[in-house]
mmCIF file as gemmi writes it, N, C-alpha and C atoms, coordinates in Angstrom:
data_model
loop_
_atom_site.group_PDB
_atom_site.id
_atom_site.type_symbol
_atom_site.label_atom_id
_atom_site.label_alt_id
_atom_site.label_comp_id
_atom_site.label_asym_id
_atom_site.label_entity_id
_atom_site.label_seq_id
_atom_site.pdbx_PDB_ins_code
_atom_site.Cartn_x
_atom_site.Cartn_y
_atom_site.Cartn_z
_atom_site.occupancy
_atom_site.B_iso_or_equiv
_atom_site.pdbx_formal_charge
_atom_site.auth_seq_id
_atom_site.auth_asym_id
_atom_site.pdbx_PDB_model_num
ATOM 1 N N . UNK Axp A 1 ? 23.134 17.697 -28.816 1 0 ? 1 A 1
ATOM 2 C CA . UNK Axp A 1 ? 21.789 17.873 -29.338 1 0 ? 1 A 1
ATOM 3 C C . UNK Axp A 1 ? 21.485 19.367 -29.476 1 0 ? 1 A 1
ATOM 4 N N . UNK Axp A 2 ? 20.594 19.658 -30.392 1 0 ? 2 A 1
ATOM 5 C CA . UNK Axp A 2 ? 20.139 21.035 -30.579 1 0 ? 2 A 1
ATOM 6 C C . UNK Axp A 2 ? 19.005 21.288 -29.594 1 0 ? 2 A 1
ATOM 7 N N . UNK Axp A 3 ? 19.03 22.44 -28.937 1 0 ? 3 A 1
ATOM 8 C CA . UNK Axp A 3 ? 17.998 22.784 -27.961 1 0 ? 3 A 1
ATOM 9 C C . UNK Axp A 3 ? 17.074 23.84 -28.563 1 0 ? 3 A 1
ATOM 10 N N . UNK Axp A 4 ? 15.781 23.52 -28.628 1 0 ? 4 A 1
ATOM 11 C CA . UNK Axp A 4 ? 14.763 24.445 -29.121 1 0 ? 4 A 1
ATOM 12 C C . UNK Axp A 4 ? 13.92 24.909 -27.936 1 0 ? 4 A 1
ATOM 13 N N . UNK Axp A 5 ? 13.624 26.194 -27.901 1 0 ? 5 A 1
ATOM 14 C CA . UNK Axp A 5 ? 12.795 26.74 -26.822 1 0 ? 5 A 1
ATOM 15 C C . UNK Axp A 5 ? 11.483 27.224 -27.431 1 0 ? 5 A 1
ATOM 16 N N . UNK Axp A 6 ? 10.374 26.691 -26.937 1 0 ? 6 A 1
ATOM 17 C CA . UNK Axp A 6 ? 9.055 27.078 -27.436 1 0 ? 6 A 1
ATOM 18 C C . UNK Axp A 6 ? 8.812 28.574 -27.208 1 0 ? 6 A 1
ATOM 19 N N . UNK Axp A 7 ? 8.057 29.202 -28.11 1 0 ? 7 A 1
ATOM 20 C CA . UNK Axp A 7 ? 7.782 30.64 -28.008 1 0 ? 7 A 1
ATOM 21 C C . UNK Axp A 7 ? 7.097 31.007 -26.695 1 0 ? 7 A 1
ATOM 22 N N . UNK Axp A 8 ? 6.207 30.154 -26.233 1 0 ? 8 A 1
ATOM 23 C CA . UNK Axp A 8 ? 5.515 30.412 -24.973 1 0 ? 8 A 1
ATOM 24 C C . UNK Axp A 8 ? 6.468 30.459 -23.789 1 0 ? 8 A 1
ATOM 25 N N . UNK Axp A 9 ? 7.534 29.663 -23.867 1 0 ? 9 A 1
ATOM 26 C CA . UNK Axp A 9 ? 8.538 29.649 -22.798 1 0 ? 9 A 1
ATOM 27 C C . UNK Axp A 9 ? 9.274 30.983 -22.776 1 0 ? 9 A 1
ATOM 28 N N . UNK Axp A 10 ? 9.635 31.481 -23.937 1 0 ? 10 A 1
ATOM 29 C CA . UNK Axp A 10 ? 10.324 32.775 -24.023 1 0 ? 10 A 1
ATOM 30 C C . UNK Axp A 10 ? 9.442 33.864 -23.425 1 0 ? 10 A 1
ATOM 31 N N . UNK Axp A 11 ? 8.175 33.837 -23.76 1 0 ? 11 A 1
ATOM 32 C CA . UNK Axp A 11 ? 7.233 34.837 -23.243 1 0 ? 11 A 1
ATOM 33 C C . UNK Axp A 11 ? 7.128 34.746 -21.718 1 0 ? 11 A 1
ATOM 34 N N . UNK Axp A 12 ? 7.035 33.526 -21.202 1 0 ? 12 A 1
ATOM 35 C CA . UNK Axp A 12 ? 6.953 33.329 -19.751 1 0 ? 12 A 1
ATOM 36 C C . UNK Axp A 12 ? 8.227 33.808 -19.071 1 0 ? 12 A 1
ATOM 37 N N . UNK Axp A 13 ? 9.372 33.447 -19.629 1 0 ? 13 A 1
ATOM 38 C CA . UNK Axp A 13 ? 10.643 33.828 -19.019 1 0 ? 13 A 1
ATOM 39 C C . UNK Axp A 13 ? 10.853 35.335 -19.01 1 0 ? 13 A 1
ATOM 40 N N . UNK Axp A 14 ? 10.291 36.028 -19.977 1 0 ? 14 A 1
ATOM 41 C CA . UNK Axp A 14 ? 10.452 37.487 -20.019 1 0 ? 14 A 1
ATOM 42 C C . UNK Axp A 14 ? 9.794 38.159 -18.817 1 0 ? 14 A 1
ATOM 43 N N . UNK Axp A 15 ? 8.881 37.463 -18.161 1 0 ? 15 A 1
ATOM 44 C CA . UNK Axp A 15 ? 8.202 38.009 -16.981 1 0 ? 15 A 1
ATOM 45 C C . UNK Axp A 15 ? 8.994 37.772 -15.694 1 0 ? 15 A 1
ATOM 46 N N . UNK Axp A 16 ? 9.971 36.865 -15.746 1 0 ? 16 A 1
ATOM 47 C CA . UNK Axp A 16 ? 10.758 36.546 -14.559 1 0 ? 16 A 1
ATOM 48 C C . UNK Axp A 16 ? 11.852 37.593 -14.355 1 0 ? 16 A 1
ATOM 49 N N . UNK Axp A 17 ? 12.321 37.778 -13.126 1 0 ? 17 A 1
ATOM 50 C CA . UNK Axp A 17 ? 13.443 38.694 -12.884 1 0 ? 17 A 1
ATOM 51 C C . UNK Axp A 17 ? 14.687 38.226 -13.645 1 0 ? 17 A 1
ATOM 52 N N . UNK Axp A 18 ? 15.549 39.166 -13.995 1 0 ? 18 A 1
ATOM 53 C CA . UNK Axp A 18 ? 16.727 38.849 -14.803 1 0 ? 18 A 1
ATOM 54 C C . UNK Axp A 18 ? 17.602 37.777 -14.15 1 0 ? 18 A 1
ATOM 55 N N . UNK Axp A 19 ? 17.792 37.853 -12.864 1 0 ? 19 A 1
ATOM 56 C CA . UNK Axp A 19 ? 18.629 36.877 -12.158 1 0 ? 19 A 1
ATOM 57 C C . UNK Axp A 19 ? 18.094 35.451 -12.354 1 0 ? 19 A 1
ATOM 58 N N . UNK Axp A 20 ? 16.787 35.298 -12.279 1 0 ? 20 A 1
ATOM 59 C CA . UNK Axp A 20 ? 16.15 33.989 -12.47 1 0 ? 20 A 1
ATOM 60 C C . UNK Axp A 20 ? 16.294 33.541 -13.922 1 0 ? 20 A 1
ATOM 61 N N . UNK Axp A 21 ? 16.072 34.464 -14.863 1 0 ? 21 A 1
ATOM 62 C CA . UNK Axp A 21 ? 16.203 34.128 -16.295 1 0 ? 21 A 1
ATOM 63 C C . UNK Axp A 21 ? 17.598 33.609 -16.611 1 0 ? 21 A 1
ATOM 64 N N . UNK Axp A 22 ? 18.616 34.286 -16.092 1 0 ? 22 A 1
ATOM 65 C CA . UNK Axp A 22 ? 19.999 33.869 -16.344 1 0 ? 22 A 1
ATOM 66 C C . UNK Axp A 22 ? 20.226 32.46 -15.807 1 0 ? 22 A 1
ATOM 67 N N . UNK Axp A 23 ? 19.748 32.207 -14.605 1 0 ? 23 A 1
ATOM 68 C CA . UNK Axp A 23 ? 19.898 30.888 -13.991 1 0 ? 23 A 1
ATOM 69 C C . UNK Axp A 23 ? 19.194 29.815 -14.832 1 0 ? 23 A 1
ATOM 70 N N . UNK Axp A 24 ? 17.987 30.111 -15.291 1 0 ? 24 A 1
ATOM 71 C CA . UNK Axp A 24 ? 17.231 29.149 -16.104 1 0 ? 24 A 1
ATOM 72 C C . UNK Axp A 24 ? 17.929 28.902 -17.439 1 0 ? 24 A 1
ATOM 73 N N . UNK Axp A 25 ? 18.418 29.956 -18.104 1 0 ? 25 A 1
ATOM 74 C CA . UNK Axp A 25 ? 19.094 29.776 -19.39 1 0 ? 25 A 1
ATOM 75 C C . UNK Axp A 25 ? 20.389 28.982 -19.234 1 0 ? 25 A 1
ATOM 76 N N . UNK Axp A 26 ? 21.076 29.13 -18.12 1 0 ? 26 A 1
ATOM 77 C CA . UNK Axp A 26 ? 22.277 28.317 -17.883 1 0 ? 26 A 1
ATOM 78 C C . UNK Axp A 26 ? 21.912 26.837 -17.812 1 0 ? 26 A 1
ATOM 79 N N . UNK Axp A 27 ? 20.796 26.543 -17.169 1 0 ? 27 A 1
ATOM 80 C CA . UNK Axp A 27 ? 20.345 25.152 -17.094 1 0 ? 27 A 1
ATOM 81 C C . UNK Axp A 27 ? 19.884 24.653 -18.467 1 0 ? 27 A 1
ATOM 82 N N . UNK Axp A 28 ? 19.213 25.496 -19.223 1 0 ? 28 A 1
ATOM 83 C CA . UNK Axp A 28 ? 18.767 25.106 -20.567 1 0 ? 28 A 1
ATOM 84 C C . UNK Axp A 28 ? 19.968 24.758 -21.446 1 0 ? 28 A 1
ATOM 85 N N . UNK Axp A 29 ? 21.065 25.504 -21.311 1 0 ? 29 A 1
ATOM 86 C CA . UNK Axp A 29 ? 22.271 25.208 -22.094 1 0 ? 29 A 1
ATOM 87 C C . UNK Axp A 29 ? 22.797 23.806 -21.801 1 0 ? 29 A 1
ATOM 88 N N . UNK Axp A 30 ? 22.627 23.341 -20.576 1 0 ? 30 A 1
ATOM 89 C CA . UNK Axp A 30 ? 23.094 22.003 -20.199 1 0 ? 30 A 1
ATOM 90 C C . UNK Axp A 30 ? 22.294 20.909 -20.897 1 0 ? 30 A 1
ATOM 91 N N . UNK Axp A 31 ? 21.134 21.26 -21.441 1 0 ? 31 A 1
ATOM 92 C CA . UNK Axp A 31 ? 20.296 20.272 -22.119 1 0 ? 31 A 1
ATOM 93 C C . UNK Axp A 31 ? 20.845 19.865 -23.482 1 0 ? 31 A 1
ATOM 94 N N . UNK Axp A 32 ? 21.919 20.496 -23.934 1 0 ? 32 A 1
ATOM 95 C CA . UNK Axp A 32 ? 22.563 20.06 -25.171 1 0 ? 32 A 1
ATOM 96 C C . UNK Axp A 32 ? 23.047 18.614 -25.018 1 0 ? 32 A 1
ATOM 97 N N . UNK Axp A 33 ? 23.321 18.212 -23.784 1 0 ? 33 A 1
ATOM 98 C CA . UNK Axp A 33 ? 23.649 16.82 -23.461 1 0 ? 33 A 1
ATOM 99 C C . UNK Axp A 33 ? 22.747 16.416 -22.297 1 0 ? 33 A 1
ATOM 100 N N . UNK Axp A 34 ? 21.471 16.154 -22.571 1 0 ? 34 A 1
ATOM 101 C CA . UNK Axp A 34 ? 20.489 15.973 -21.501 1 0 ? 34 A 1
ATOM 102 C C . UNK Axp A 34 ? 20.725 14.775 -20.592 1 0 ? 34 A 1
ATOM 103 N N . UNK Axp A 35 ? 21.399 13.753 -21.096 1 0 ? 35 A 1
ATOM 104 C CA . UNK Axp A 35 ? 21.586 12.549 -20.29 1 0 ? 35 A 1
ATOM 105 C C . UNK Axp A 35 ? 22.664 12.721 -19.222 1 0 ? 35 A 1
ATOM 106 N N . UNK Axp A 36 ? 23.521 13.718 -19.387 1 0 ? 36 A 1
ATOM 107 C CA . UNK Axp A 36 ? 24.537 13.968 -18.364 1 0 ? 36 A 1
ATOM 108 C C . UNK Axp A 36 ? 24.237 15.238 -17.569 1 0 ? 36 A 1
ATOM 109 N N . UNK Axp A 37 ? 23.145 15.912 -17.895 1 0 ? 37 A 1
ATOM 110 C CA . UNK Axp A 37 ? 22.769 17.134 -17.174 1 0 ? 37 A 1
ATOM 111 C C . UNK Axp A 37 ? 22.36 16.779 -15.744 1 0 ? 37 A 1
ATOM 112 N N . UNK Axp A 38 ? 22.608 17.69 -14.798 1 0 ? 38 A 1
ATOM 113 C CA . UNK Axp A 38 ? 22.274 17.396 -13.401 1 0 ? 38 A 1
ATOM 114 C C . UNK Axp A 38 ? 20.774 17.453 -13.126 1 0 ? 38 A 1
ATOM 115 N N . UNK Axp A 39 ? 20.338 16.647 -12.188 1 0 ? 39 A 1
ATOM 116 C CA . UNK Axp A 39 ? 18.965 16.656 -11.679 1 0 ? 39 A 1
ATOM 117 C C . UNK Axp A 39 ? 17.91 16.504 -12.776 1 0 ? 39 A 1
ATOM 118 N N . UNK Axp A 40 ? 18.149 15.568 -13.688 1 0 ? 40 A 1
ATOM 119 C CA . UNK Axp A 40 ? 17.213 15.286 -14.776 1 0 ? 40 A 1
ATOM 120 C C . UNK Axp A 40 ? 16.496 13.977 -14.463 1 0 ? 40 A 1
ATOM 121 N N . UNK Axp A 41 ? 15.191 13.973 -14.686 1 0 ? 41 A 1
ATOM 122 C CA . UNK Axp A 41 ? 14.394 12.775 -14.412 1 0 ? 41 A 1
ATOM 123 C C . UNK Axp A 41 ? 13.357 12.599 -15.515 1 0 ? 41 A 1
ATOM 124 N N . UNK Axp A 42 ? 13.159 11.365 -15.929 1 0 ? 42 A 1
ATOM 125 C CA . UNK Axp A 42 ? 12.167 11.06 -16.954 1 0 ? 42 A 1
ATOM 126 C C . UNK Axp A 42 ? 10.774 11.038 -16.332 1 0 ? 42 A 1
ATOM 127 N N . UNK Axp A 43 ? 9.856 11.806 -16.9 1 0 ? 43 A 1
ATOM 128 C CA . UNK Axp A 43 ? 8.471 11.817 -16.433 1 0 ? 43 A 1
ATOM 129 C C . UNK Axp A 43 ? 7.631 10.809 -17.197 1 0 ? 43 A 1
ATOM 130 N N . UNK Axp A 44 ? 7.927 10.645 -18.488 1 0 ? 44 A 1
ATOM 131 C CA . UNK Axp A 44 ? 7.152 9.731 -19.321 1 0 ? 44 A 1
ATOM 132 C C . UNK Axp A 44 ? 8.057 9.092 -20.375 1 0 ? 44 A 1
ATOM 133 N N . UNK Axp A 45 ? 8.476 7.841 -20.153 1 0 ? 45 A 1
ATOM 134 C CA . UNK Axp A 45 ? 9.326 7.177 -21.139 1 0 ? 45 A 1
ATOM 135 C C . UNK Axp A 45 ? 8.654 7.032 -22.505 1 0 ? 45 A 1
ATOM 136 N N . UNK Axp A 46 ? 7.349 6.793 -22.529 1 0 ? 46 A 1
ATOM 137 C CA . UNK Axp A 46 ? 6.642 6.629 -23.805 1 0 ? 46 A 1
ATOM 138 C C . UNK Axp A 46 ? 6.62 7.916 -24.613 1 0 ? 46 A 1
ATOM 139 N N . UNK Axp A 47 ? 6.429 9.046 -23.93 1 0 ? 47 A 1
ATOM 140 C CA . UNK Axp A 47 ? 6.345 10.339 -24.614 1 0 ? 47 A 1
ATOM 141 C C . UNK Axp A 47 ? 7.687 11.065 -24.651 1 0 ? 47 A 1
ATOM 142 N N . UNK Axp A 48 ? 8.703 10.5 -24.013 1 0 ? 48 A 1
ATOM 143 C CA . UNK Axp A 48 ? 10.046 11.086 -23.964 1 0 ? 48 A 1
ATOM 144 C C . UNK Axp A 48 ? 10.056 12.462 -23.292 1 0 ? 48 A 1
ATOM 145 N N . UNK Axp A 49 ? 9.223 12.631 -22.269 1 0 ? 49 A 1
ATOM 146 C CA . UNK Axp A 49 ? 9.133 13.896 -21.53 1 0 ? 49 A 1
ATOM 147 C C . UNK Axp A 49 ? 10.004 13.792 -20.28 1 0 ? 49 A 1
ATOM 148 N N . UNK Axp A 50 ? 10.81 14.808 -20.071 1 0 ? 50 A 1
ATOM 149 C CA . UNK Axp A 50 ? 11.746 14.849 -18.952 1 0 ? 50 A 1
ATOM 150 C C . UNK Axp A 50 ? 11.572 16.153 -18.183 1 0 ? 50 A 1
ATOM 151 N N . UNK Axp A 51 ? 12.191 16.203 -16.998 1 0 ? 51 A 1
ATOM 152 C CA . UNK Axp A 51 ? 12.194 17.432 -16.227 1 0 ? 51 A 1
ATOM 153 C C . UNK Axp A 51 ? 13.57 17.66 -15.621 1 0 ? 51 A 1
ATOM 154 N N . UNK Axp A 52 ? 13.887 18.934 -15.408 1 0 ? 52 A 1
ATOM 155 C CA . UNK Axp A 52 ? 15.131 19.331 -14.746 1 0 ? 52 A 1
ATOM 156 C C . UNK Axp A 52 ? 14.786 20.431 -13.755 1 0 ? 52 A 1
ATOM 157 N N . UNK Axp A 53 ? 15.164 20.24 -12.496 1 0 ? 53 A 1
ATOM 158 C CA . UNK Axp A 53 ? 14.929 21.284 -11.502 1 0 ? 53 A 1
ATOM 159 C C . UNK Axp A 53 ? 15.979 22.375 -11.652 1 0 ? 53 A 1
ATOM 160 N N . UNK Axp A 54 ? 15.544 23.614 -11.466 1 0 ? 54 A 1
ATOM 161 C CA . UNK Axp A 54 ? 16.439 24.768 -11.447 1 0 ? 54 A 1
ATOM 162 C C . UNK Axp A 54 ? 16.371 25.305 -10.026 1 0 ? 54 A 1
ATOM 163 N N . UNK Axp A 55 ? 17.391 25.003 -9.249 1 0 ? 55 A 1
ATOM 164 C CA . UNK Axp A 55 ? 17.354 25.372 -7.836 1 0 ? 55 A 1
ATOM 165 C C . UNK Axp A 55 ? 16.187 24.672 -7.165 1 0 ? 55 A 1
ATOM 166 N N . UNK Axp A 56 ? 15.558 25.374 -6.252 1 0 ? 56 A 1
ATOM 167 C CA . UNK Axp A 56 ? 14.393 24.816 -5.56 1 0 ? 56 A 1
ATOM 168 C C . UNK Axp A 56 ? 13.113 25.541 -5.936 1 0 ? 56 A 1
ATOM 169 N N . UNK Axp A 57 ? 13.178 26.299 -7.024 1 0 ? 57 A 1
ATOM 170 C CA . UNK Axp A 57 ? 12.032 27.137 -7.369 1 0 ? 57 A 1
ATOM 171 C C . UNK Axp A 57 ? 11.371 26.821 -8.702 1 0 ? 57 A 1
ATOM 172 N N . UNK Axp A 58 ? 12.137 26.387 -9.702 1 0 ? 58 A 1
ATOM 173 C CA . UNK Axp A 58 ? 11.595 26.204 -11.046 1 0 ? 58 A 1
ATOM 174 C C . UNK Axp A 58 ? 11.932 24.823 -11.593 1 0 ? 58 A 1
ATOM 175 N N . UNK Axp A 59 ? 11.165 24.408 -12.589 1 0 ? 59 A 1
ATOM 176 C CA . UNK Axp A 59 ? 11.368 23.121 -13.252 1 0 ? 59 A 1
ATOM 177 C C . UNK Axp A 59 ? 11.295 23.334 -14.758 1 0 ? 59 A 1
ATOM 178 N N . UNK Axp A 60 ? 12.265 22.797 -15.469 1 0 ? 60 A 1
ATOM 179 C CA . UNK Axp A 60 ? 12.242 22.84 -16.931 1 0 ? 60 A 1
ATOM 180 C C . UNK Axp A 60 ? 11.631 21.519 -17.404 1 0 ? 60 A 1
ATOM 181 N N . UNK Axp A 61 ? 10.535 21.608 -18.146 1 0 ? 61 A 1
ATOM 182 C CA . UNK Axp A 61 ? 9.898 20.428 -18.732 1 0 ? 61 A 1
ATOM 183 C C . UNK Axp A 61 ? 10.329 20.384 -20.2 1 0 ? 61 A 1
ATOM 184 N N . UNK Axp A 62 ? 10.888 19.254 -20.623 1 0 ? 62 A 1
ATOM 185 C CA . UNK Axp A 62 ? 11.387 19.186 -21.995 1 0 ? 62 A 1
ATOM 186 C C . UNK Axp A 62 ? 11.146 17.817 -22.619 1 0 ? 62 A 1
ATOM 187 N N . UNK Axp A 63 ? 11.229 17.797 -23.924 1 0 ? 63 A 1
ATOM 188 C CA . UNK Axp A 63 ? 10.995 16.616 -24.748 1 0 ? 63 A 1
ATOM 189 C C . UNK Axp A 63 ? 12.289 16.288 -25.479 1 0 ? 63 A 1
ATOM 190 N N . UNK Axp A 64 ? 12.67 15.019 -25.482 1 0 ? 64 A 1
ATOM 191 C CA . UNK Axp A 64 ? 13.862 14.592 -26.218 1 0 ? 64 A 1
ATOM 192 C C . UNK Axp A 64 ? 13.415 13.828 -27.459 1 0 ? 64 A 1
ATOM 193 N N . UNK Axp A 65 ? 13.871 14.286 -28.614 1 0 ? 65 A 1
ATOM 194 C CA . UNK Axp A 65 ? 13.596 13.608 -29.893 1 0 ? 65 A 1
ATOM 195 C C . UNK Axp A 65 ? 14.921 13.037 -30.404 1 0 ? 65 A 1
ATOM 196 N N . UNK Axp A 66 ? 15.151 11.771 -30.135 1 0 ? 66 A 1
ATOM 197 C CA . UNK Axp A 66 ? 16.412 11.144 -30.539 1 0 ? 66 A 1
ATOM 198 C C . UNK Axp A 66 ? 16.576 11.13 -32.052 1 0 ? 66 A 1
ATOM 199 N N . UNK Axp A 67 ? 15.461 10.876 -32.77 1 0 ? 67 A 1
ATOM 200 C CA . UNK Axp A 67 ? 15.552 10.766 -34.23 1 0 ? 67 A 1
ATOM 201 C C . UNK Axp A 67 ? 15.977 12.069 -34.897 1 0 ? 67 A 1
ATOM 202 N N . UNK Axp A 68 ? 15.664 13.207 -34.296 1 0 ? 68 A 1
ATOM 203 C CA . UNK Axp A 68 ? 16.087 14.487 -34.867 1 0 ? 68 A 1
ATOM 204 C C . UNK Axp A 68 ? 17.223 15.109 -34.064 1 0 ? 68 A 1
ATOM 205 N N . UNK Axp A 69 ? 17.729 14.37 -33.066 1 0 ? 69 A 1
ATOM 206 C CA . UNK Axp A 69 ? 18.841 14.825 -32.232 1 0 ? 69 A 1
ATOM 207 C C . UNK Axp A 69 ? 18.561 16.218 -31.659 1 0 ? 69 A 1
ATOM 208 N N . UNK Axp A 70 ? 17.361 16.357 -31.057 1 0 ? 70 A 1
ATOM 209 C CA . UNK Axp A 70 ? 16.941 17.664 -30.557 1 0 ? 70 A 1
ATOM 210 C C . UNK Axp A 70 ? 16.233 17.551 -29.211 1 0 ? 70 A 1
ATOM 211 N N . UNK Axp A 71 ? 16.311 18.64 -28.466 1 0 ? 71 A 1
ATOM 212 C CA . UNK Axp A 71 ? 15.606 18.789 -27.193 1 0 ? 71 A 1
ATOM 213 C C . UNK Axp A 71 ? 14.675 19.981 -27.35 1 0 ? 71 A 1
ATOM 214 N N . UNK Axp A 72 ? 13.423 19.827 -26.931 1 0 ? 72 A 1
ATOM 215 C CA . UNK Axp A 72 ? 12.44 20.904 -27.012 1 0 ? 72 A 1
ATOM 216 C C . UNK Axp A 72 ? 12.013 21.295 -25.605 1 0 ? 72 A 1
ATOM 217 N N . UNK Axp A 73 ? 12.291 22.533 -25.213 1 0 ? 73 A 1
ATOM 218 C CA . UNK Axp A 73 ? 11.863 23.028 -23.908 1 0 ? 73 A 1
ATOM 219 C C . UNK Axp A 73 ? 10.397 23.419 -24.049 1 0 ? 73 A 1
ATOM 220 N N . UNK Axp A 74 ? 9.519 22.736 -23.301 1 0 ? 74 A 1
ATOM 221 C CA . UNK Axp A 74 ? 8.077 22.921 -23.427 1 0 ? 74 A 1
ATOM 222 C C . UNK Axp A 74 ? 7.524 23.977 -22.487 1 0 ? 74 A 1
ATOM 223 N N . UNK Axp A 75 ? 8.04 24.003 -21.246 1 0 ? 75 A 1
ATOM 224 C CA . UNK Axp A 75 ? 7.585 24.995 -20.278 1 0 ? 75 A 1
ATOM 225 C C . UNK Axp A 75 ? 8.564 25.071 -19.117 1 0 ? 75 A 1
ATOM 226 N N . UNK Axp A 76 ? 8.49 26.185 -18.375 1 0 ? 76 A 1
ATOM 227 C CA . UNK Axp A 76 ? 9.324 26.391 -17.197 1 0 ? 76 A 1
ATOM 228 C C . UNK Axp A 76 ? 8.434 26.922 -16.076 1 0 ? 76 A 1
ATOM 229 N N . UNK Axp A 77 ? 7.659 26.038 -15.462 1 0 ? 77 A 1
ATOM 230 C CA . UNK Axp A 77 ? 6.792 26.461 -14.357 1 0 ? 77 A 1
ATOM 231 C C . UNK Axp A 77 ? 7.558 26.474 -13.032 1 0 ? 77 A 1
ATOM 232 N N . UNK Axp A 78 ? 6.926 27.029 -12.011 1 0 ? 78 A 1
ATOM 233 C CA . UNK Axp A 78 ? 7.488 26.895 -10.671 1 0 ? 78 A 1
ATOM 234 C C . UNK Axp A 78 ? 7.397 25.42 -10.29 1 0 ? 78 A 1
ATOM 235 N N . UNK Axp A 79 ? 8.15 25.019 -9.297 1 0 ? 79 A 1
ATOM 236 C CA . UNK Axp A 79 ? 8.107 23.613 -8.873 1 0 ? 79 A 1
ATOM 237 C C . UNK Axp A 79 ? 6.705 23.233 -8.425 1 0 ? 79 A 1
ATOM 238 N N . UNK Axp A 80 ? 6.028 24.134 -7.725 1 0 ? 80 A 1
ATOM 239 C CA . UNK Axp A 80 ? 4.664 23.842 -7.263 1 0 ? 80 A 1
ATOM 240 C C . UNK Axp A 80 ? 3.727 23.607 -8.447 1 0 ? 80 A 1
ATOM 241 N N . UNK Axp A 81 ? 3.812 24.477 -9.455 1 0 ? 81 A 1
ATOM 242 C CA . UNK Axp A 81 ? 2.973 24.318 -10.646 1 0 ? 81 A 1
ATOM 243 C C . UNK Axp A 81 ? 3.312 23.015 -11.37 1 0 ? 81 A 1
ATOM 244 N N . UNK Axp A 82 ? 4.593 22.708 -11.456 1 0 ? 82 A 1
ATOM 245 C CA . UNK Axp A 82 ? 5.024 21.492 -12.151 1 0 ? 82 A 1
ATOM 246 C C . UNK Axp A 82 ? 4.479 20.245 -11.466 1 0 ? 82 A 1
ATOM 247 N N . UNK Axp A 83 ? 4.524 20.211 -10.151 1 0 ? 83 A 1
ATOM 248 C CA . UNK Axp A 83 ? 4.016 19.034 -9.439 1 0 ? 83 A 1
ATOM 249 C C . UNK Axp A 83 ? 2.53 18.827 -9.703 1 0 ? 83 A 1
ATOM 250 N N . UNK Axp A 84 ? 1.784 19.902 -9.86 1 0 ? 84 A 1
ATOM 251 C CA . UNK Axp A 84 ? 0.353 19.788 -10.164 1 0 ? 84 A 1
ATOM 252 C C . UNK Axp A 84 ? 0.126 19.281 -11.589 1 0 ? 84 A 1
ATOM 253 N N . UNK Axp A 85 ? 1.067 19.567 -12.494 1 0 ? 85 A 1
ATOM 254 C CA . UNK Axp A 85 ? 0.908 19.222 -13.911 1 0 ? 85 A 1
ATOM 255 C C . UNK Axp A 85 ? 1.528 17.884 -14.291 1 0 ? 85 A 1
ATOM 256 N N . UNK Axp A 86 ? 2.322 17.278 -13.426 1 0 ? 86 A 1
ATOM 257 C CA . UNK Axp A 86 ? 3.023 16.043 -13.784 1 0 ? 86 A 1
ATOM 258 C C . UNK Axp A 86 ? 2.089 14.99 -14.357 1 0 ? 86 A 1
ATOM 259 N N . UNK Axp A 87 ? 0.885 14.886 -13.826 1 0 ? 87 A 1
ATOM 260 C CA . UNK Axp A 87 ? -0.063 13.873 -14.277 1 0 ? 87 A 1
ATOM 261 C C . UNK Axp A 87 ? -0.385 13.94 -15.751 1 0 ? 87 A 1
ATOM 262 N N . UNK Axp A 88 ? -0.343 15.114 -16.337 1 0 ? 88 A 1
ATOM 263 C CA . UNK Axp A 88 ? -0.706 15.226 -17.754 1 0 ? 88 A 1
ATOM 264 C C . UNK Axp A 88 ? 0.405 14.773 -18.695 1 0 ? 88 A 1
ATOM 265 N N . UNK Axp A 89 ? 1.575 14.473 -18.158 1 0 ? 89 A 1
ATOM 266 C CA . UNK Axp A 89 ? 2.681 14.018 -18.999 1 0 ? 89 A 1
ATOM 267 C C . UNK Axp A 89 ? 2.77 12.505 -19.09 1 0 ? 89 A 1
ATOM 268 N N . UNK Axp A 90 ? 2.021 11.789 -18.269 1 0 ? 90 A 1
ATOM 269 C CA . UNK Axp A 90 ? 2.116 10.325 -18.259 1 0 ? 90 A 1
ATOM 270 C C . UNK Axp A 90 ? 1.241 9.698 -19.307 1 0 ? 90 A 1
């Protein structure tokens, strides 16, 4: 699948330390095959929203569009922020 990263995600990631950015981008690359990527969980089957933990600090929130064979990275919040936002994805 093709992986698209939202502009807001790029802007957010630019604020993170380089070591963290590299780690997050390595995980984003694994989303080319999201169903075999590690630590992936569906948040909303109806909306096709998924999440992937990056270590114990960050979470990648993404959307899978099967019809266009694409993955869209929507945001990369800290795990704490992600847990507070999970409700809006259901």
